[in-house]
C-alpha positions in Angstrom: 34.3 34.8 33.3 33.0 35.6 29.8 33.5 33.4 26.8 35.3 37.0 25.0 37.9 36.8 27.9 39.2 33.7 27.5 39.1 34.5 23.5 41.5 37.6 24.2 43.5 35.4 26.7 44.0 32.6 23.6 45.0 35.6 21.4 47.0 37.0 23.5 48.7 33.7 24.2 49.7 32.7 20.6 50.5 36.7 19.7 52.7 36.7 22.8 52.0 40.6 22.3 49.0 43.3 23.6 49.1 45.0 20.4 49.6 42.4 17.8 47.1 40.3 19.5 44.7 43.4 19.7 45.5 44.2 15.9 44.1 40.7 15.6 40.6 40.8 17.8 40.2 44.2 15.8 40.1 45.9 19.3 42.2 48.6 20.9 44.9 47.6 23.1 44.4 49.7 26.6 40.9 47.9 26.9 42.5 44.2 25.9 45.2 45.3 28.6 42.3 45.9 31.2 40.1 43.2 30.6 43.2 40.2 30.8 43.8 42.2 34.1 40.4 41.7 35.3 40.8 38.0 34.1 44.3 37.6 36.4 42.3 38.9 39.1 39.4 36.4 39.0 41.5 33.7 38.6 44.0 34.8 42.0 47.5 34.4 39.8 49.2 36.4 36.3 48.7 34.6 33.4 51.6 36.6 31.6 55.2 37.7 32.3 55.8 41.1 30.6 59.2 41.1 29.0 60.6 44.4 27.7 59.2 43.0 24.2 56.1 41.2 24.5 54.8 38.6 26.6 55.5 35.4 27.9 53.0 33.0 29.5 53.7 31.7 33.0 53.4 28.2 34.2 49.4 28.6 35.7 49.1 30.3 32.1 50.4 27.6 30.1 47.6 25.4 32.0 45.1 27.5 31.2 45.6 27.8 28.1 44.9 24.0 27.5 42.0 24.4 28.9 40.9 27.4 27.8 41.8 26.3 23.7 39.6 22.9 25.3 36.6 25.0 26.2 36.3 26.7 23.2 36.5 24.4 20.9 33.3 22.5 23.0 31.7 25.7 22.7 32.2 26.2 18.5 31.4 22.0 18.0 28.5 22.8 20.3 26.8 25.6 18.2 27.8 23.6 15.1 25.6 20.0 16.2 23.1 23.0 17.5 22.6 24.0 13.4 23.2 20.7 12.3 19.6 19.6 15.0 18.0 22.6 14.0 18.2 22.3 10.2 17.9 18.5 10.4 21.0 16.6 9.6 21.0 15.4 13.1 18.8 14.2 15.7 16.6 10.9 16.0 13.1 10.1 13.8 11.1 7.5 14.2 9.3 6.2 10.8 6.5 3.6 10.1 5.6 0.9 7.0 2.7 -0.6 6.6 3.8 -4.4 5.2 2.5 -3.6 1.7 4.5 -0.1 1.5 7.4 -1.5 2.3 7.5 -3.8 -0.6 7.0 -0.8 -3.0 10.0 0.1 -5.2 10.5 3.5 -3.6 10.8 2.2 0.7 14.0 1.3 0.0 15.2 4.2 -1.9 13.5 6.7 0.3 14.5 4.6 3.2 18.6 4.3 1.9 19.1 7.1 0.1 17.8 9.4 3.3 20.7 7.3 5.4 23.2 8.3 3.3 22.1 12.0 2.2 22.0 12.3 6.5 24.1 9.8 8.0 24.3 11.4 11.8 20.8 11.0 12.0 19.7 8.1 14.2 16.8 6.4 12.5 13.7 4.3 14.1 11.9 2.0 12.2 8.2 0.3 13.0 6.2 -1.9 11.2 2.1 -1.7 11.7 -1.6 -1.5 10.1 -2.5 1.6 8.7 -4.3 3.0 11.8 -1.8 2.0 14.4 0.5 4.0 12.5 -1.8 7.2 12.1 -2.5 7.2 15.4 1.4 7.0 16.4 1.7 10.2 14.4 -0.7 12.0 16.1 0.1 11.0 19.6 3.6 12.0 18.9 5.6 8.7 19.3 5.7 7.9 15.4 7.6 10.9 13.7 6.4 10.1 9.9 4.3 7.0 9.0 3.9 5.8 5.4 0.3 3.9 4.5 -1.6 3.1 1.8 -4.9 4.7 2.0 -5.6 6.8 5.6 -7.9 4.8 7.4 -8.6 7.4 10.3 -8.1 11.0 10.2 -7.0 12.5 13.3 -6.8 16.7 13.9 -3.5 18.0 13.7 -1.9 14.8 11.2 -1.2 15.8 7.7 -1.1 13.5 4.8 0.5 13.8 0.9 -0.3 11.5 -1.4 3.3 10.5 -3.0 2.1 8.7 -5.2 -0.6 6.0 -7.1 -0.4 2.8 -8.5 -2.5 0.1 -10.1 -4.2 -2.8 -8.1 -4.0 -6.7 -9.7 -5.6 -9.1 -8.9 -4.3 -12.5 -7.4 -5.4 -16.5 -8.0 -4.2 -19.7 -7.0 -1.8 -20.5 -9.7 -4.3 -24.1 -10.0 -7.3 -22.3 -10.3 -9.0 -22.5 -13.7 -8.9 -19.2 -14.4 -5.2 -18.9 -14.4 -4.8 -21.7 -16.1 -7.2 -21.1 -18.6 -5.0 -17.8 -18.9 -1.5 -20.0 -19.0 -1.1 -20.2 -15.3 1.2 -17.0 -14.9 3.7 -18.5 -17.2 3.1 -15.6 -19.7 5.2 -12.6 -19.9 2.2 -9.8 -19.7 0.2 -10.0 -17.3 -3.5 -11.4 -18.9 -6.8 -8.9 -18.0 -9.4 -9.9 -15.7 -12.8 -8.5 -15.0 -14.1 -8.3 -11.4 -16.9 -10.0 -12.6 -15.5 -13.8 -12.9 -14.8 -13.6 -9.8 -18.9 -13.2 -7.9 -18.7 -16.6 -6.8 -15.4 -16.9 -5.0 -14.2 -16.3 -1.6 -12.4 -13.0 -0.7 -9.2 -12.6 1.1 -9.2 -9.3 3.0 -6.7 -7.2 5.2 -9.4 -5.0 6.0 -13.0 -5.3 7.5 -15.6 -4.4 5.0 -17.2 -0.9 6.9 -13.4 0.7 7.4 -12.0 2.8 4.3 -9.5 1.8 2.2 -7.8 -0.3 -0.3 -10.7 -3.0 0.4 -13.5 -1.1 0.7 -12.4 0.5 -2.7 -12.5 -3.5 -4.1 -15.6 -4.1 -2.3 -17.4 -1.1 -3.9 -16.1 -1.9 -7.5 -17.8 -5.1 -6.9 -20.5 -3.3 -5.8 -20.5 -1.6 -9.2 -19.8 -5.0 -11.2 -22.7 -6.4 -9.9 -22.5 -8.8 -7.4 -21.5 -8.5 -3.4 -18.2 -10.1 -2.8 -18.1 -13.0 -0.2 -15.3 -12.8 2.2 -13.4 -15.7 3.6 -10.7 -14.3 5.7 -9.9 -11.3 6.9 -5.9 -10.7 8.2 -4.1 -7.5 9.5 -1.1 -7.8 6.6 -1.5 -7.8 2.4 1.7 -10.0 2.4 -0.5 -12.6 4.0 -3.1 -11.9 1.9 -1.3 -13.7 -1.1 0.4 -16.2 1.1 -3.6 -17.9 1.5 -4.1 -17.2 -2.0 -1.2 -19.3 -2.5 -2.7 -21.9 0.1 -5.7 -22.2 -2.4 -8.0 -19.7 0.3 -9.3 -17.2 -2.1 -9.0 -14.8 -4.0 -7.8 -11.1 -3.5 -6.2 -7.9 -4.7 -2.8 -6.1 -3.8 -0.9 -3.4 -5.4 1.2 -3.6 -8.3 4.7 -3.5 -6.7 3.5 -6.4 -4.9 3.7 -8.1 -8.0 5.9 -11.6 -7.8 5.3 -12.4 -4.5 5.0 -16.3 -4.5 4.4 -16.3 -8.0 5.3 -19.6 -8.1 1.5 -20.4 -6.7 -0.7 -17.6 -7.8 -1.1 -15.9 -10.9 -1.4 -12.1 -11.3 -3.9 -10.4 -13.6 -4.7 -6.8 -14.4 -8.4 -5.9 -13.3 -10.5 -4.6 -16.2 -11.7 -2.1 -13.5 -8.6 -0.7 -13.3 -10.1 2.6 -13.0 -11.9 1.5 -9.7 -8.9 0.6 -8.1 -5.7 2.4 -7.2 -3.0 2.0 -4.5 -1.8 5.4 -3.5 1.3 5.6 -1.3 0.5 8.1 1.6 3.1 10.3 4.0 1.8 10.8 7.4 3.1 13.4 9.9 2.2 15.7 12.3 0.9 19.6 11.3 2.9 21.3 14.5 5.6 18.5 14.4 9.2 20.2 15.9 11.7 17.9 14.8 13.5 19.2 11.9 14.4 15.6 10.9 11.0 15.1 9.9 10.9 18.2 7.8 14.3 17.1 5.8 12.9 13.6 5.6 10.1 14.6 4.0 11.5 16.7 1.4 13.5 14.3 0.4 11.2 11.4 -0.2 8.8 14.0 -2.1 11.9 14.7 -3.7 12.4 11.4 -5.0 8.3 10.7 -5.6 8.7 13.4 -8.1 11.3 11.3 -9.9 10.5 9.9 -13.3 11.8 6.3 -11.3 9.1 5.3 -8.8 7.4 2.7 -10.9 4.0 4.4 -10.2 1.8 7.5 -11.3 3.3 10.3 -10.1 1.7 12.4 -6.9 -1.0 15.3 -7.3 0.6 18.4 -6.8 -2.2 18.8 -3.9 -3.2 16.0 -2.2 
């Protein structure tokens, strides 16, 4: 039994005449009658009772019509679902974010916007360090990661720089430099040179030998003439600001994190801004077989190209 047999049978049942059914199907009447006879032989009972003008369903034919319609509907639905999955409109997607990325205004827009555009895609979220997310993408346990500066670059992994934003220096609100600048009560961010922090203890989220934003900070300190003293190394940048608020040292964070613990810290624009920037990078496998990943990457890149991301637009190649 083939699907075409079911379609032929349903057409005859609905038309109640072989002549009209054949015309609707675009075939000749004799081949249609022959196919229906073959179906009846395979089933072992008659589907139609032949009348002087047309046909009518037998008891068995009425039951078989219900099942045939159900089977054809399921096949059609399966095809639609398969097409949607192949186009990335359905399926599953695992996304990972670092804490510093999730605080950027683009993050809720990319998550909420994608879920609204593709409500049938099941999305699973994870949080982790840049290194852990990149390795997860490399081994296939994560579809797309969103990090700042890539700290490792495994083979087969693609990195897309969406945008770059400025870094801000963060000092405790009761620090003499912060108090002299107005204690964070001024509307505009005050300027501060890295040189003014040469005697301060720094709180960093990466080891000094690792690549990334904080390696750039250390290099910038070297360029202005001093070796920064590292007081604390922590896993996530949100912890940086909390420790600064507690008076344990100073740090630098992406500008989108401005406002966190605003009553306990003061944010400064570094005079060496050209040396310090915070990229936002999408990480995915070059050979991904998940169409939903492609949909997400296209969607997010379109957001990054919009003029409302609040940061320097991404380079055309990156």
